[in-house]
Phi, psi and omega in degrees: 000333181283348176270001183304315180288329179291318176300316177301323178290324174296313175301311181303323179300328177279334183263001185290332187285334185292304180291335176294317179290326185276316184255342184099161183295317186292316181292320174297320177297319181295319183288324179290329177288323176294318179295327178297318176298313179301314185286335176292312175296327178295319178293318183293323183254024175298132179258341174233162182289333178297312181296319177298313181296318178295319179291330175292321176296313184292326174297319177298319176297317183291320183295316180291327175295319179296320182289327180280334183265345181293152182291147182292151177287142172294153179292152179284144182266076179283347182280348178281137180247127179259124179263136178280140183264000000 
């Protein structure tokens, strides 16, 4: 059961391109953020082990799609030197 989100991430890595090509990055990202909130509550309030396992698999799929669709972070400016006064 603890590997549910990891298995979901592997599946989600293969599925991410289809909704992105059909609906666009922004709409897919917005749906994934909403699904993340719903599935988090589903895990928290799960009453059976089946619901918990299913929500972990689905969360793994959504997490990897969110991670792959988010805008890249700007590079760190490590070349700047800050002098102490």
